[in-house]
C-alpha positions as CSV (number, residue, x, y, z in Angstrom):
1,M,0.0,0.0,0.0
2,K,1.4,3.4,-1.0
3,D,2.3,5.7,1.9
4,P,0.5,9.0,1.3
5,R,3.3,10.8,3.1
6,H,5.7,9.8,0.3
7,T,3.4,11.5,-2.1
8,D,3.2,14.7,-0.1
9,L,7.0,14.9,0.3
10,A,7.6,14.2,-3.4
11,K,5.2,17.0,-4.3
12,V,7.2,19.4,-2.0
13,L,10.5,18.5,-3.7
14,V,9.2,18.6,-7.3
15,H,6.8,21.5,-7.2
16,H,8.1,23.8,-4.4
17,S,11.9,23.1,-4.1
18,C,12.8,22.4,-7.7
19,Q,9.8,23.9,-9.5
20,V,10.2,21.4,-12.3
21,Q,9.1,22.7,-15.6
22,P,8.0,20.7,-18.7
23,G,11.1,19.3,-20.6
24,E,13.5,19.9,-17.7
25,K,15.9,17.0,-16.9
26,V,15.9,16.1,-13.2
27,L,18.7,14.0,-11.7
28,V,17.6,11.9,-8.6
29,E,20.4,10.5,-6.5
30,A,19.1,8.0,-3.9
31,F,21.4,6.7,-1.1
32,D,20.0,3.7,0.8
33,I,16.4,4.7,0.6
34,P,13.2,2.7,-0.1
35,S,12.5,2.0,-3.8
36,D,8.9,3.0,-3.1
37,F,9.9,6.6,-2.5
38,V,12.2,6.7,-5.6
39,V,9.3,5.4,-7.7
40,E,7.0,8.1,-6.3
41,L,9.6,10.8,-7.1
42,V,9.9,9.5,-10.7
43,K,6.1,9.6,-11.1
44,T,5.8,13.1,-9.7
45,I,8.6,14.4,-11.9
46,A,7.0,12.8,-15.0
47,A,3.6,14.2,-14.1
48,A,5.1,17.7,-14.0
49,G,6.5,17.2,-17.5
50,G,10.1,16.6,-16.3
51,R,12.5,14.0,-17.5
52,P,13.7,11.9,-14.6
53,L,17.2,10.4,-14.4
54,V,18.0,8.1,-11.4
55,S,21.1,6.8,-9.8
56,T,20.9,4.6,-6.6
57,Y,23.8,4.1,-4.2
58,Q,24.6,2.1,-1.1
59,Q,26.8,3.6,1.6
60,Q,28.8,0.4,2.2
61,V,29.7,0.2,-1.5
62,L,30.7,3.9,-1.5
63,R,32.9,3.2,1.5
64,A,34.7,0.5,-0.4
65,M,35.0,2.8,-3.4
66,Y,36.6,5.5,-1.3
67,Q,39.0,3.1,0.3
68,A,40.1,1.7,-3.0
69,G,40.0,5.2,-4.7
70,S,42.9,6.6,-6.7
71,E,43.6,9.7,-8.7
72,E,42.6,7.8,-11.9
73,S,39.4,6.1,-10.6
74,L,37.9,9.0,-8.6
75,G,39.0,11.5,-11.3
76,L,37.2,9.5,-14.0
77,I,34.0,9.3,-11.9
78,G,34.2,13.0,-11.3
79,Q,34.5,13.7,-15.0
80,V,31.6,11.5,-15.9
81,E,29.3,12.8,-13.2
82,K,30.3,16.4,-13.9
83,L,29.2,15.9,-17.6
84,R,25.9,14.5,-16.4
85,M,25.3,17.3,-13.9
86,E,26.0,19.9,-16.6
87,N,23.2,18.5,-18.7
88,V,20.4,18.5,-16.1
89,Q,18.4,21.5,-14.8
90,C,17.3,20.1,-11.5
91,Y,18.8,17.8,-8.8
92,I,17.1,15.9,-5.9
93,G,19.5,14.1,-3.5
94,V,17.9,11.8,-0.9
95,R,20.4,10.3,1.6
96,G,19.7,7.5,4.0
97,S,22.2,5.9,6.4
98,H,22.0,2.7,8.4
99,N,25.2,3.7,10.2
100,I,26.2,7.3,10.7
101,A,29.8,6.2,11.3
102,E,30.1,4.2,8.0
103,M,32.9,6.4,6.7
104,S,34.8,6.9,10.0
105,D,37.6,4.5,9.0
106,V,38.2,5.7,5.5
107,P,41.7,7.3,5.5
108,K,41.8,11.0,5.5
109,D,43.9,11.1,2.3
110,N,41.2,9.0,0.5
111,M,38.4,11.4,1.6
112,D,40.5,14.3,0.5
113,L,40.8,12.7,-3.0
114,Y,37.0,12.1,-3.1
115,E,36.2,15.7,-2.2
116,R,38.8,17.1,-4.6
117,L,38.2,14.9,-7.6
118,W,34.5,13.9,-7.3
119,W,32.5,16.0,-4.9
120,N,33.8,19.5,-5.7
121,P,33.9,19.3,-9.5
122,V,30.4,17.9,-9.6
123,H,28.5,19.5,-6.7
124,S,30.4,22.6,-5.6
125,N,31.3,23.7,-9.1
126,V,28.2,22.7,-11.1
127,R,25.2,21.5,-9.0
128,V,25.1,24.2,-6.4
129,P,25.6,27.3,-8.7
130,K,24.0,26.0,-11.9
131,T,21.0,23.8,-11.1
132,K,17.7,24.0,-9.1
133,W,18.6,21.6,-6.3
134,V,17.4,20.2,-3.0
135,V,18.9,17.7,-0.6
136,L,17.4,15.8,2.3
137,R,17.9,12.8,4.6
138,W,15.7,9.6,4.9
139,P,14.3,8.6,8.3
140,H,16.0,5.2,8.9
141,S,16.1,3.7,12.3
142,A,19.7,4.9,12.8
143,M,18.5,8.5,12.4
144,A,15.7,7.8,15.0
145,Q,18.3,6.4,17.4
146,A,20.4,9.5,17.0
147,A,17.3,11.6,17.9
148,N,16.5,9.3,20.9
149,M,13.1,8.4,19.4
150,S,11.4,5.2,18.4
151,T,11.4,4.6,14.6
152,E,7.6,5.1,14.3
153,A,7.7,8.4,16.3
154,F,10.6,9.7,14.4
155,E,9.0,9.0,11.0
156,D,5.9,10.9,12.1
157,F,8.2,13.8,13.3
158,Y,10.2,13.6,10.0
159,F,7.3,13.9,7.7
160,R,5.7,16.7,9.7
161,V,8.9,18.7,9.6
162,C,9.7,18.0,6.0
163,A,6.4,17.9,4.3
164,G,4.0,19.6,6.7
165,V,5.6,23.1,6.8
166,D,4.1,26.1,5.0
167,Y,7.2,27.2,3.2
168,K,5.4,30.1,1.5
169,A,4.4,31.5,4.9
170,M,8.0,31.0,6.1
171,A,9.3,32.9,3.1
172,K,7.0,35.8,3.8
173,A,8.0,36.0,7.5
174,S,11.7,36.0,6.6
175,E,11.5,39.1,4.3
176,P,12.2,41.6,7.1
177,L,15.3,39.6,8.2
178,V,16.6,39.4,4.7
179,D,16.2,43.1,4.2
180,L,17.9,43.9,7.5
181,L,20.9,41.7,6.8
182,A,21.2,42.8,3.2
183,H,22.0,46.4,4.4
184,A,23.9,45.4,7.6
185,D,27.6,45.8,8.5
186,A,28.6,44.8,12.1
187,V,27.5,41.5,13.6
188,H,28.2,40.7,17.3
189,I,27.4,37.3,18.8
190,K,27.5,37.0,22.6
191,G,27.1,33.7,24.4
192,P,26.5,31.1,25.5
193,G,29.6,30.6,27.6
194,P,32.8,32.0,26.2
195,T,31.3,32.9,22.8
196,D,32.1,36.5,21.9
197,L,32.5,36.9,18.1
198,K,32.5,40.0,15.9
199,F,32.6,40.4,12.1
200,S,31.3,42.4,9.2
201,I,28.9,41.3,6.5
202,K,29.0,44.7,4.7
203,G,28.3,44.3,1.0
204,I,27.8,40.5,1.2
205,G,24.0,40.4,1.1
206,A,21.7,37.8,2.5
207,K,19.9,34.8,1.1
208,P,16.7,33.2,2.5
209,C,16.3,29.4,2.4
210,N,12.7,28.4,2.7
211,G,12.4,24.9,1.4
212,D,14.1,25.5,-1.9
213,R,17.5,23.9,-1.1
214,N,17.3,21.9,2.1
215,I,14.4,19.9,3.5
216,P,13.7,20.7,6.3
217,D,14.6,24.3,5.8
218,G,14.5,27.7,7.5
219,E,17.5,30.0,7.5
220,T,18.7,33.2,6.1
221,F,22.4,33.1,5.5
222,S,25.2,35.5,4.7
223,C,29.0,35.4,5.1
224,P,31.6,37.4,7.0
225,T,33.9,39.5,4.9
226,L,37.2,37.6,4.4
227,D,39.4,39.2,7.2
228,S,36.8,40.5,9.6
229,C,36.1,37.7,12.2
230,E,37.6,38.4,15.6
231,G,36.9,36.6,18.8
232,V,35.9,33.2,20.2
233,I,33.1,30.8,19.5
234,Q,32.3,27.6,21.3
235,F,29.7,25.2,19.8
236,N,27.3,23.3,22.1
237,C,26.0,20.8,19.5
238,E,27.7,17.6,18.4
239,T,28.8,17.7,14.8
240,L,29.3,14.7,12.5
241,Y,32.0,15.1,9.8
242,R,33.5,12.3,7.7
243,G,32.0,9.7,10.1
244,T,33.5,11.2,13.3
245,V,31.4,12.9,16.0
246,F,33.0,16.0,17.4
247,N,31.7,17.9,20.5
248,N,32.5,21.2,22.2
249,I,34.4,22.6,19.3
250,R,36.0,25.9,20.2
251,L,37.5,28.3,17.6
252,K,39.5,31.4,18.1
253,L,39.7,33.8,15.2
254,T,42.0,36.7,14.5
255,G,42.0,38.7,11.3
256,G,39.4,36.4,9.8
257,K,41.4,33.3,10.4
258,I,41.0,30.4,12.8
259,V,44.2,30.5,14.8
260,E,43.2,28.0,17.5
261,A,40.9,25.0,17.4
262,S,40.0,22.4,20.0
263,A,37.4,19.7,20.5
264,D,36.2,17.3,23.2
265,S,39.3,15.0,23.2
266,P,43.0,15.2,22.2
267,P,42.4,12.8,19.2
268,N,39.4,14.8,18.0
269,T,41.4,18.0,18.5
270,Q,44.1,16.6,16.3
271,K,41.6,15.4,13.7
272,L,39.9,18.8,13.7
273,N,43.1,20.6,13.1
274,D,44.2,18.1,10.4
275,L,40.9,18.8,8.6
276,L,41.3,22.6,8.9
277,D,44.9,22.3,7.5
278,S,43.9,19.8,4.7
279,A,43.2,22.3,2.0
280,E,43.0,26.0,1.2
281,G,40.3,27.9,2.9
282,P,39.0,25.9,5.9
283,R,40.5,28.2,8.5
284,R,38.3,31.1,7.2
285,I,34.5,31.3,7.6
286,G,32.5,30.7,4.5
287,E,28.9,31.0,5.8
288,G,26.8,31.7,8.8
289,S,26.4,33.6,12.0
290,P,23.5,33.7,14.4
291,A,22.6,37.0,12.9
292,Y,21.5,35.5,9.7
293,N,21.0,31.8,10.5
294,P,18.7,32.2,13.5
295,H,16.9,28.9,12.9
296,A,13.8,29.8,14.8
297,Y,12.0,28.8,11.6
298,N,11.2,25.2,12.4
299,P,9.8,25.0,15.9
300,L,9.4,21.2,15.7
301,I,13.2,20.8,15.7
302,K,14.3,21.3,19.4
303,K,17.5,19.4,20.0
304,P,20.5,18.2,18.1
305,M,20.5,14.8,16.4
306,R,23.9,14.7,14.7
307,D,22.4,15.5,11.3
308,I,23.3,18.9,10.0
309,L,20.2,19.3,7.7
310,F,18.1,19.1,10.9
311,D,20.5,20.5,13.5
312,E,21.2,23.8,11.6
313,K,17.5,24.5,11.6
314,I,17.0,24.1,15.4
315,A,14.8,26.9,16.9
316,G,17.0,29.4,18.7
317,S,20.3,28.3,17.1
318,F,22.8,29.6,14.6
319,H,25.6,28.1,12.6
320,V,29.1,29.2,11.5
321,T,30.8,27.4,8.7
322,P,34.5,27.0,8.3
323,G,35.4,26.6,4.6
324,N,33.8,27.2,1.2
325,A,31.6,30.3,0.7
326,Y,28.7,30.2,-1.8
327,E,29.2,32.2,-4.9
328,D,25.9,34.1,-4.7
329,C,26.3,35.3,-1.1
330,G,29.9,34.9,-0.1
331,S,33.3,36.4,0.6
332,G,35.1,34.6,-2.2
333,N,36.7,32.0,0.2
334,K,37.3,28.7,-1.6
335,S,37.7,25.3,-0.1
336,Q,36.8,21.7,-0.6
337,I,35.5,21.8,3.0
338,H,32.2,23.3,4.0
339,W,31.5,22.3,7.6
340,D,28.4,23.7,9.3
341,M,28.8,23.9,13.1
342,V,25.8,24.7,15.3
343,C,25.3,26.6,18.5
344,I,22.0,26.9,20.4
345,Q,21.2,30.1,22.3
346,R,18.0,29.2,24.0
347,P,18.0,29.6,27.8
348,D,18.2,25.8,28.3
349,Y,21.5,25.9,26.5
350,G,22.9,28.9,28.3
351,G,21.3,31.8,26.3
352,G,22.9,34.4,24.1
353,E,22.4,37.5,22.0
354,I,22.8,38.6,18.4
355,W,23.5,42.3,17.7
356,I,23.3,43.9,14.3
357,D,24.9,47.4,13.9
358,G,24.6,48.0,17.6
359,K,20.9,46.8,17.9
360,L,19.8,43.7,19.7
361,I,17.9,41.5,17.2
362,R,17.7,38.2,19.1
363,K,18.0,37.3,22.8
364,D,18.0,33.8,24.2
365,G,16.8,32.3,20.8
366,L,13.9,34.7,20.3
367,F,13.8,37.7,17.9
368,V,13.3,41.0,19.6
369,P,12.2,43.7,17.0
370,D,8.5,43.7,16.1
371,S,9.4,43.2,12.5
372,L,11.2,39.9,13.1
373,Q,8.9,38.4,15.7
374,G,7.0,36.5,13.0
375,L,10.0,34.2,12.9
376,N,9.6,33.1,16.5
377,P,8.2,29.6,17.1
378,D,4.9,30.8,18.6
379,R,4.2,33.0,15.6
380,L,5.6,30.9,12.7
381,G,3.9,27.7,13.6
382,V,4.1,24.7,11.2
């Protein structure tokens, strides 16, 4: 029996996120997800007049591919997939995972090869700037476990958050924030704990994300100017990167550059610094700030679950991103790394403030100005 929630989610992806038009080619990449949903996506794309192309993947097979990868093999895959991406107008990526640590034992040099020869040429250089794209996770039991929920309860939560949000209303409510940030200069983030970070976003602009790139969605992002970040930030959410879970990451920035970085253990601190030193750009910030990633948009998401597409939308949080900056709203910083790190400023996480050009715009996770209060959980709703 067909799950009607699959139909609802497919409609959001095809009609709202990608806005598929007749004749457009749509690439679907499905990673360890049920064939029933892939079939529903294909049918929904075709009904909109699109031309679906589908590739399916298994994470265990990809792990073996990365471990056996070479310049020649990964470079060839990157060339082939880049050509395909250049010939589609839309992209839908749905990723499931039965084990969030599946890639944890892939050697760093191999992951660097994958990102440099496969991921960056295909996704960073083509998919992100040149297609209508959306990415999302699939609610396997491993994801429910990370959220400390039963599989059934998590599936209900997932489909409410992903397919039950009024993204048009969200977009309308975000307009004052976009306007404020587009004309802003000085950003000051205070708390929780030792966090005290200042930077400029002058001339960068701001971009709202309301279901058109990530599902779930709900952020308005900008980017610090290249050399402006000064201060300290400590993140209070666990972050999963390349199969390793990091906690309590603390960054000190001077002249726009991360000059000190630590995590919850000596091995993780070493791994963190190895990643920040692995390529050009990761020691500068490419996206984020509480000022323009307030994440009070999705009030159903309350606590971190080691999945960045959910965690960066947590009500009352912000994220800061070492690494690559987006072309359409960035500083020009380039890197094969783009690592979103999340900090929650609600009172139950220690509170905090966001100031824009000397004016308090958010306190303890809630927007203060009347024009922005429509983004608070009690007003935005779902």
